C-alpha positions as CSV (number, residue, x, y, z in Angstrom):
1,M,18.8,13.7,1.4
2,K,18.1,9.8,1.3
3,V,18.5,7.1,-1.4
4,I,16.2,4.2,-0.7
5,R,16.8,0.9,-2.5
6,S,13.2,-0.5,-2.1
7,R,14.2,-4.0,-3.3
8,E,16.6,-4.3,-0.5
9,F,14.1,-3.3,2.3
10,T,12.8,-6.0,4.5
11,A,10.8,-5.9,7.8
12,D,10.7,-8.2,10.7
13,K,6.9,-8.6,10.2
14,A,4.3,-8.3,7.5
15,W,3.3,-4.7,6.7
16,G,6.5,-3.4,8.5
17,A,7.4,0.1,7.3
18,L,10.2,2.5,6.7
19,D,8.9,6.0,7.2
20,I,10.3,8.1,4.2
21,A,8.8,11.5,4.5
22,N,5.8,13.4,6.3
23,I,5.0,16.4,4.2
24,N,2.2,18.8,5.6
25,G,0.5,15.7,7.3
26,V,0.7,13.4,4.4
27,T,3.1,10.5,4.9
28,T,5.2,8.3,2.5
29,R,6.1,5.1,3.7
30,L,7.7,1.9,2.3
31,H,6.1,-1.4,3.3
32,W,7.3,-4.9,3.0
33,T,4.8,-7.8,3.3
34,D,4.3,-11.3,2.4
35,Q,0.8,-11.5,4.1
36,P,-2.6,-9.9,3.4
37,Y,-3.6,-6.6,5.2
38,Q,-7.4,-6.3,6.3
39,W,-10.4,-4.8,4.7
40,H,-10.3,-1.2,5.7
41,I,-11.6,2.3,4.6
42,N,-9.1,5.1,5.0
43,D,-10.3,8.5,6.3
44,G,-8.6,10.1,3.4
45,E,-7.3,9.3,-0.1
46,E,-4.6,6.8,-0.5
47,V,-2.0,6.1,-3.2
48,F,-0.6,2.6,-3.4
49,A,2.3,1.8,-5.7
50,V,3.9,-1.6,-6.0
51,L,7.5,-1.3,-6.4
52,D,8.5,-4.9,-6.3
53,G,6.4,-8.1,-6.5
54,E,2.7,-8.6,-7.2
55,V,-0.4,-7.7,-5.3
56,N,-3.9,-8.6,-5.8
57,M,-6.0,-5.4,-4.6
58,H,-9.7,-6.2,-3.7
59,Y,-12.0,-3.3,-3.5
60,K,-15.6,-2.7,-3.2
61,Q,-17.4,-0.5,-5.8
62,D,-21.3,-0.1,-6.0
63,G,-21.6,-3.0,-3.5
64,Q,-19.5,-5.3,-5.7
65,E,-16.2,-6.9,-4.7
66,N,-13.7,-6.4,-7.6
67,K,-10.0,-7.4,-7.8
68,A,-7.0,-6.0,-9.8
69,L,-3.7,-7.6,-10.2
70,L,-1.1,-5.0,-9.4
71,Q,2.4,-5.5,-10.8
72,S,5.7,-3.7,-10.2
73,G,5.3,-0.2,-11.4
74,D,1.4,-0.3,-11.0
75,V,-0.5,2.2,-8.9
76,F,-3.8,1.9,-7.2
77,Y,-5.7,5.1,-6.0
78,A,-8.3,4.6,-3.3
79,S,-10.6,7.6,-2.9
80,V,-12.4,8.6,0.2
81,G,-14.6,5.8,1.3
82,T,-13.2,3.1,-0.9
83,E,-13.1,-0.3,1.1
84,H,-10.1,-2.3,0.0
85,V,-7.6,-4.9,1.0
86,A,-4.3,-5.8,-0.5
87,K,-3.2,-9.4,-0.8
88,P,0.4,-9.8,-1.8
89,V,1.5,-12.7,-4.1
90,G,4.5,-13.9,-2.3
91,V,6.8,-10.9,-1.1
92,A,6.0,-7.4,-2.1
93,R,7.3,-4.0,-1.5
94,I,4.7,-1.1,-1.7
95,L,5.1,2.7,-1.5
96,V,1.9,4.0,0.4
97,I,1.0,7.7,0.5
98,E,-1.8,8.8,2.8
99,K,-3.0,11.1,5.4
100,E,-0.8,10.8,8.6
101,G,-2.4,8.5,11.2
102,S,-4.6,6.7,8.6
103,I,-4.8,2.9,8.8
């Protein structure tokens, strides 16, 4: 049993993570960041939930770059093959659910 107060979580570097659970090869991790990630394509599906702060999610669809502003409580789903990058606006805390070992 765990109680995690996401707004209190910090890390010593951008995209530092707290491992919450690994259920049948699917990880749930809480990330803290104040810096953009990198453009990438996961080798599986990804669920990205902003718990605190705001994140500009850039993603490519049909060869076009798009952007969605995600606020606390918003969720982004990246299907297999979706190229994307998260760019926080200030500090953000994000819950990421994805296949174990995915980038």
